[in-house]
C-alpha positions as CSV (number, residue, x, y, z in Angstrom):
1,M,-9.1,38.0,15.0
2,A,-6.3,35.1,15.7
3,T,-3.4,34.0,14.6
4,T,-2.8,30.6,13.9
5,N,0.6,29.2,14.1
6,P,2.2,27.0,11.1
7,L,2.0,24.4,12.6
8,Q,-1.6,24.5,13.5
9,F,-2.7,25.6,10.1
10,I,-1.1,22.4,8.5
11,Q,-3.5,20.0,11.6
12,Q,-6.0,21.9,10.5
13,V,-5.4,21.3,7.1
14,R,-5.1,17.7,7.5
15,A,-8.4,17.8,9.3
16,E,-10.4,19.1,6.5
17,V,-8.8,16.9,3.6
18,S,-9.4,14.0,4.9
19,K,-13.8,14.8,5.6
20,I,-13.0,15.5,1.8
21,V,-15.0,12.9,-0.1
22,W,-14.0,11.7,-3.9
23,P,-16.1,11.2,-6.4
24,T,-15.7,7.3,-8.0
25,R,-14.2,6.9,-11.6
26,R,-17.7,5.8,-12.7
27,E,-19.0,9.2,-11.1
28,V,-16.1,11.2,-12.8
29,M,-16.7,9.7,-15.9
30,L,-20.6,9.6,-16.1
31,T,-20.4,13.1,-14.9
32,T,-18.1,14.0,-17.5
33,I,-20.2,12.6,-20.8
34,M,-23.1,14.2,-18.6
35,V,-21.2,17.9,-19.4
36,F,-19.8,17.3,-23.0
37,I,-23.4,16.2,-24.1
38,M,-24.9,19.4,-22.8
39,A,-22.4,21.3,-24.5
40,T,-23.7,19.9,-27.1
41,L,-26.8,20.2,-26.7
42,T,-26.7,23.9,-26.1
43,A,-24.1,24.6,-28.7
44,I,-27.0,23.0,-31.0
45,F,-29.5,25.5,-30.0
46,F,-27.3,27.6,-30.5
47,A,-26.9,27.3,-33.7
48,L,-30.1,27.2,-34.6
49,V,-31.3,30.4,-33.3
50,D,-28.7,31.8,-34.7
51,L,-29.5,30.7,-37.7
52,A,-33.5,31.3,-37.5
53,I,-31.9,35.1,-36.4
54,K,-29.7,35.3,-39.8
55,G,-33.6,34.4,-41.9
56,G,-35.1,36.7,-39.8
57,L,-33.0,39.1,-40.5
58,Q,-32.4,38.3,-44.4
59,F,-36.2,37.7,-44.9
60,G,-36.9,41.4,-43.1
61,L,-34.0,43.6,-45.4
62,S,-34.8,41.7,-48.2
63,F,-37.7,44.5,-48.3
64,V,-35.2,47.0,-48.2
């Protein structure tokens, strides 16, 4: 295993950071909105599944 001195490490980090492609403001906003929409749809789906299971259990247990 090769050891890297601190100066080489910093140079390597700078080289890697310069390769990063940052998203535009529009891309960030669009992705954020999509995440909120998907989270809302998922919450609604699981709320409906929860209500269906609750209703099914109440119906099934009403005969006991």
